[in-house]
MDTraj code that builds the backbone (N, CA, C; nanometers):
import mdtraj as md
import numpy as np

residues = "VAL GLY CYS ARG SER ALA ILE PRO VAL ARG ARG PRO GLU ASN ALA ARG PRO VAL TYR VAL GLY GLU ARG LYS CYS ASP VAL GLN HIS PHE ASP LEU GLY ALA GLU LEU PRO SER GLY SER SER ASN LEU GLY TRP VAL SER VAL PRO LYS GLN GLY SER ASP ASP GLU THR LEU ASP LEU LEU HIS ALA LYS ILE CYS GLU LEU GLY GLY ASP ALA LEU SER GLN LEU ALA TRP VAL GLN GLU MET GLY GLN GLU THR MET GLU LEU LYS ALA ASN ALA TRP VAL MET PRO".split()
xyz = np.array([
    [-3.0483, 3.1820, -1.3226],
    [-3.1072, 3.1126, -1.1751],
    [-3.0226, 2.9887, -1.2191],
    [-2.9543, 2.9681, -1.0862],
    [-2.8681, 2.8385, -1.0535],
    [-2.9767, 2.7383, -0.9431],
    [-2.9064, 2.6131, -0.9778],
    [-2.9520, 2.5551, -0.8679],
    [-2.8231, 2.4773, -0.7927],
    [-2.8362, 2.4327, -0.6848],
    [-2.6945, 2.3602, -0.5825],
    [-2.7708, 2.2676, -0.5130],
    [-2.7110, 2.1425, -0.5282],
    [-2.7333, 2.0427, -0.4492],
    [-2.6521, 1.9723, -0.3801],
    [-2.6640, 1.9459, -0.2152],
    [-2.5533, 1.8595, -0.1589],
    [-2.5915, 1.7673, -0.0901],
    [-2.5556, 1.6424, -0.1177],
    [-2.5827, 1.4973, -0.0700],
    [-2.4807, 1.4973, 0.0279],
    [-2.5246, 1.4685, 0.1203],
    [-2.4154, 1.4026, 0.2424],
    [-2.3312, 1.3108, 0.2436],
    [-2.2121, 1.2859, 0.2835],
    [-2.1592, 1.2045, 0.2496],
    [-2.1163, 1.1119, 0.3916],
    [-2.1491, 1.0009, 0.4044],
    [-2.1093, 0.9193, 0.5162],
    [-1.9598, 0.8434, 0.5218],
    [-1.8898, 0.8564, 0.6157],
    [-1.7425, 0.7573, 0.6024],
    [-1.8029, 0.6659, 0.6463],
    [-1.7359, 0.5481, 0.5394],
    [-1.7549, 0.4086, 0.5661],
    [-1.6653, 0.3667, 0.7241],
    [-1.7405, 0.2545, 0.7796],
    [-1.6862, 0.2111, 0.9178],
    [-1.5621, 0.1709, 0.8750],
    [-1.5114, 0.1076, 0.7541],
    [-1.3892, 0.0248, 0.7452],
    [-1.2739, 0.1343, 0.6836],
    [-1.2986, 0.2471, 0.6722],
    [-1.2243, 0.3408, 0.6261],
    [-1.0524, 0.3379, 0.6399],
    [-0.9807, 0.3464, 0.5853],
    [-0.8472, 0.3334, 0.5853],
    [-0.7845, 0.4629, 0.6297],
    [-0.6524, 0.4512, 0.7005],
    [-0.5950, 0.5485, 0.7174],
    [-0.5013, 0.5904, 0.5892],
    [-0.4695, 0.7107, 0.6210],
    [-0.4017, 0.7988, 0.5037],
    [-0.2895, 0.8136, 0.5276],
    [-0.1611, 0.7907, 0.4431],
    [-0.0134, 0.8040, 0.4761],
    [0.0066, 0.9425, 0.3952],
    [0.1026, 1.0130, 0.4692],
    [0.1345, 1.1716, 0.3924],
    [0.2998, 1.1179, 0.4358],
    [0.3867, 1.0996, 0.3541],
    [0.5012, 1.0484, 0.3483],
    [0.5359, 0.9234, 0.4576],
    [0.5718, 0.9440, 0.5376],
    [0.5568, 0.8317, 0.6256],
    [0.4946, 0.8276, 0.7477],
    [0.3832, 0.9771, 0.7532],
    [0.3245, 0.9764, 0.8798],
    [0.1879, 0.9115, 0.8325],
    [0.1261, 0.8663, 0.9361],
    [0.0017, 0.8014, 0.9222],
    [-0.1092, 0.9049, 0.9651],
    [-0.1872, 0.9165, 0.8883],
    [-0.2896, 1.0414, 0.9350],
    [-0.4330, 0.9937, 0.9136],
    [-0.5358, 0.9798, 1.0318],
    [-0.6581, 0.9285, 1.0252],
    [-0.7246, 1.0593, 1.0445],
    [-0.8394, 1.0938, 0.9450],
    [-0.9134, 1.1590, 0.9390],
    [-1.0426, 1.1632, 0.9865],
    [-1.0814, 1.2307, 1.1406],
    [-1.2076, 1.1712, 1.2056],
    [-1.2823, 1.2916, 1.1302],
    [-1.4577, 1.2441, 1.1266],
    [-1.5471, 1.3099, 1.0526],
    [-1.6285, 1.3325, 1.1766],
    [-1.6881, 1.4812, 1.1126],
    [-1.7922, 1.5166, 1.2480],
    [-1.9144, 1.6108, 1.1021],
    [-2.0197, 1.5829, 1.1949],
    [-2.1630, 1.6430, 1.1047],
    [-2.1164, 1.7973, 1.0525],
    [-2.0656, 1.8518, 1.1987],
    [-2.0520, 2.0045, 1.2000],
    [-1.9623, 2.0265, 1.3006],
    [-1.9186, 2.1544, 1.2500],
    [-1.8040, 2.2322, 1.3310],
    [-1.8306, 2.2199, 1.4800],
    [-1.9577, 2.2628, 1.5197],
    [-1.9875, 2.2906, 1.6581],
    [-1.9646, 2.1567, 1.7414],
    [-1.9554, 2.0434, 1.6428],
    [-1.9485, 1.9151, 1.7286],
    [-1.7937, 1.8790, 1.7560],
    [-1.6766, 1.9474, 1.7064],
    [-1.5427, 1.9362, 1.7213],
    [-1.5209, 1.9601, 1.8783],
    [-1.4052, 1.8982, 1.9267],
    [-1.3308, 1.9560, 2.0670],
    [-1.3026, 2.0879, 2.0880],
    [-1.3414, 2.1464, 2.1785],
    [-1.3016, 2.2562, 2.2054],
    [-1.1612, 2.2865, 2.1878],
    [-1.1145, 2.3727, 2.1129],
    [-0.9688, 2.4332, 2.0931],
    [-0.9377, 2.3869, 1.9434],
    [-1.0258, 2.3178, 1.8792],
    [-1.0143, 2.2951, 1.7631],
    [-0.9740, 2.4174, 1.6651],
    [-0.8769, 2.4291, 1.5676],
    [-0.8570, 2.5428, 1.4726],
    [-0.9110, 2.4829, 1.3446],
    [-0.9905, 2.5690, 1.2617],
    [-1.0215, 2.5453, 1.1570],
    [-0.9125, 2.5879, 1.0266],
    [-0.9414, 2.4925, 0.9221],
    [-0.7835, 2.5280, 0.8276],
    [-0.8932, 2.5738, 0.7125],
    [-1.0232, 2.5752, 0.6983],
    [-1.0844, 2.6623, 0.5731],
    [-1.1285, 2.5451, 0.5013],
    [-1.2032, 2.5735, 0.4038],
    [-1.2616, 2.4889, 0.2897],
    [-1.1332, 2.4049, 0.2325],
    [-1.2142, 2.2650, 0.1892],
    [-1.1015, 2.1963, 0.0982],
    [-1.1924, 2.1280, 0.0409],
    [-1.1796, 2.1262, -0.1233],
    [-1.2340, 2.0349, -0.2230],
    [-1.1309, 1.9530, -0.3105],
    [-1.1722, 1.8763, -0.3595],
    [-1.1175, 1.7874, -0.4546],
    [-1.2235, 1.7219, -0.5755],
    [-1.1562, 1.7088, -0.6986],
    [-1.2814, 1.6521, -0.7850],
    [-1.2712, 1.5038, -0.7874],
    [-1.3966, 1.4560, -0.8469],
    [-1.4493, 1.3281, -0.8018],
    [-1.3324, 1.2449, -0.8968],
    [-1.3204, 1.1295, -0.8272],
    [-1.2146, 1.0418, -0.9034],
    [-1.2936, 0.9267, -0.9901],
    [-1.2356, 0.8261, -0.9801],
    [-1.2965, 0.6875, -1.0542],
    [-1.4034, 0.6630, -0.9526],
    [-1.3750, 0.6733, -0.8214],
    [-1.5081, 0.6033, -0.7291],
    [-1.4862, 0.6888, -0.5837],
    [-1.6421, 0.6704, -0.5104],
    [-1.6451, 0.7531, -0.4194],
    [-1.5260, 0.7479, -0.3362],
    [-1.4514, 0.6190, -0.2734],
    [-1.3557, 0.5810, -0.2016],
    [-1.2370, 0.6714, -0.2552],
    [-1.1730, 0.6537, -0.3821],
    [-1.0644, 0.7119, -0.4264],
    [-1.0753, 0.8753, -0.4245],
    [-1.1990, 0.9525, -0.4077],
    [-1.2311, 1.0797, -0.3956],
    [-1.2279, 1.0921, -0.2494],
    [-1.2789, 1.0196, -0.1585],
    [-1.2847, 1.0406, -0.0134],
    [-1.1180, 1.0675, 0.0377],
    [-1.0333, 0.9121, -0.0306],
    [-0.9315, 0.9168, 0.0090],
    [-0.8306, 1.0391, -0.0201],
    [-0.8277, 1.1077, -0.1349],
    [-0.8152, 1.2006, -0.1877],
    [-0.8294, 1.3578, -0.1049],
    [-0.9254, 1.3480, -0.0881],
    [-0.9786, 1.4807, 0.0270],
    [-0.9108, 1.4529, 0.1489],
    [-0.9086, 1.3182, 0.2225],
    [-0.8245, 1.3061, 0.3452],
    [-0.6585, 1.3002, 0.3082],
    [-0.5979, 1.2592, 0.2374],
    [-0.4872, 1.3342, 0.2031],
    [-0.4412, 1.4870, 0.1896],
    [-0.5272, 1.5642, 0.1345],
    [-0.5449, 1.6715, 0.1062],
    [-0.5269, 1.7733, 0.2224],
    [-0.6187, 1.7219, 0.3526],
    [-0.6560, 1.7696, 0.4568],
    [-0.5080, 1.7215, 0.5152],
    [-0.4860, 1.6069, 0.5686],
    [-0.3688, 1.5808, 0.6122],
    [-0.2047, 1.6354, 0.5833],
    [-0.2052, 1.7002, 0.4543],
    [-0.1100, 1.7640, 0.3992],
    [-0.1133, 1.9188, 0.4530],
    [-0.2194, 1.9513, 0.4855],
    [-0.2356, 2.1015, 0.5687],
    [-0.2133, 2.0765, 0.7139],
    [-0.1889, 1.9541, 0.7492],
    [-0.1885, 1.9195, 0.8813],
    [-0.2936, 1.8963, 0.9378],
    [-0.4112, 1.8790, 0.9137],
    [-0.5284, 1.8539, 0.9837],
    [-0.5784, 1.6967, 0.9950],
    [-0.6373, 1.7075, 1.0638],
    [-0.6537, 1.5812, 1.1280],
    [-0.8423, 1.5233, 1.1417],
    [-0.9401, 1.6314, 1.0849],
    [-1.0690, 1.6020, 1.1265],
    [-1.1509, 1.7279, 0.9884],
    [-1.2566, 1.6751, 0.9816],
    [-1.3490, 1.7300, 0.8816],
    [-1.4961, 1.7495, 0.9393],
    [-1.5619, 1.8607, 0.8780],
    [-1.6668, 1.8749, 0.8955],
    [-1.7710, 1.9196, 0.7542],
    [-1.9277, 1.9038, 0.7634],
    [-2.0027, 1.9419, 0.6593],
    [-1.9454, 1.9177, 0.5210],
    [-1.9179, 1.7596, 0.5296],
    [-1.8624, 1.6780, 0.4186],
    [-1.9842, 1.6959, 0.3031],
    [-1.9750, 1.7134, 0.1647],
    [-2.0829, 1.6985, 0.0940],
    [-2.0230, 1.7137, -0.0653],
    [-2.0915, 1.6496, -0.1584],
    [-2.0618, 1.6560, -0.2944],
    [-2.1367, 1.7972, -0.3365],
    [-2.0749, 1.8682, -0.3906],
    [-2.1021, 1.9839, -0.4666],
    [-2.0713, 2.0242, -0.6094],
    [-2.1612, 2.0467, -0.6703],
    [-2.1047, 2.0767, -0.8546],
    [-2.2002, 2.2335, -0.8474],
    [-2.0822, 2.3741, -0.8408],
    [-2.1418, 2.4583, -0.8756],
    [-2.1590, 2.4667, -1.0410],
    [-2.2603, 2.5852, -1.0286],
    [-2.2905, 2.6236, -1.1661],
    [-2.1473, 2.6503, -1.2723],
    [-2.1824, 2.5901, -1.3773],
    [-2.0464, 2.6194, -1.4845],
    [-1.9366, 2.4949, -1.4508],
    [-1.9554, 2.4355, -1.3523],
    [-1.8409, 2.3217, -1.3047],
    [-1.8945, 2.1761, -1.4154],
    [-1.7827, 2.1216, -1.4837],
    [-1.8491, 2.0185, -1.5253],
    [-1.8593, 1.8763, -1.4514],
    [-1.7428, 1.8744, -1.3519],
    [-1.7843, 1.7631, -1.2754],
    [-1.8068, 1.8190, -1.1224],
    [-1.8674, 1.7047, -1.0626],
    [-1.8648, 1.7399, -0.9056],
    [-1.7354, 1.7423, -0.8053],
    [-1.7282, 1.7943, -0.7003],
    [-1.6315, 1.7808, -0.6223],
    [-1.6605, 1.7403, -0.4795],
    [-1.5829, 1.6695, -0.4268],
    [-1.6170, 1.6600, -0.2774],
    [-1.5558, 1.7631, -0.1715],
    [-1.6368, 1.8116, -0.1023],
    [-1.5763, 1.9562, -0.0381],
    [-1.6143, 1.9385, 0.1225],
    [-1.5040, 1.9894, 0.2076],
    [-1.5070, 1.9552, 0.3477],
    [-1.4681, 2.0706, 0.4085],
    [-1.5117, 2.1103, 0.5286],
    [-1.4179, 2.1790, 0.6243],
    [-1.3145, 2.1286, 0.6945],
    [-1.1753, 2.1600, 0.6564],
    [-1.0854, 2.1104, 0.7393],
    [-1.0437, 2.1795, 0.8780],
    [-0.9777, 2.0609, 1.0101],
    [-0.9870, 2.1286, 1.1354],
    [-0.8650, 2.0431, 1.1650],
    [-0.7635, 2.1130, 1.2471],
    [-0.6916, 2.0274, 1.3663],
    [-0.7379, 2.0670, 1.4806],
    [-0.7540, 1.9416, 1.5641],
    [-0.7956, 1.9006, 1.6797],
    [-0.6786, 1.9105, 1.7783],
    [-0.7384, 1.9817, 1.9131],
    [-0.6150, 1.9265, 2.0072],
    [-0.5795, 1.8324, 2.0034],
])
top = md.Topology()
chain = top.add_chain()
for i, resn in enumerate(residues, 1):
    res = top.add_residue(resn, chain, resSeq=i)
    for name in ("N", "CA", "C"):
        top.add_atom(name, md.element.get_by_symbol(name[0]), res)
traj = md.Trajectory(xyz[None], top)
């Protein structure tokens, strides 16, 4: 029997944009995929391992979404699957129209 907990993460008001190469990328946060604008395309789940701080982990997740061409996320949560030693920050990545 396993246990899974998800703790919602809120984007800080003073969040910094991410740069992928020379391109500035600002990832917008939505609680649910249904809240995204009509015509948004789902890129699938993206996760990154916990870094030294929560801010560093969120920056890494933003960078990964930007590298995929995304500019939004939904269902952001900390997860630790059974058998994993460290937590991951996971979200559904999106491209808005």
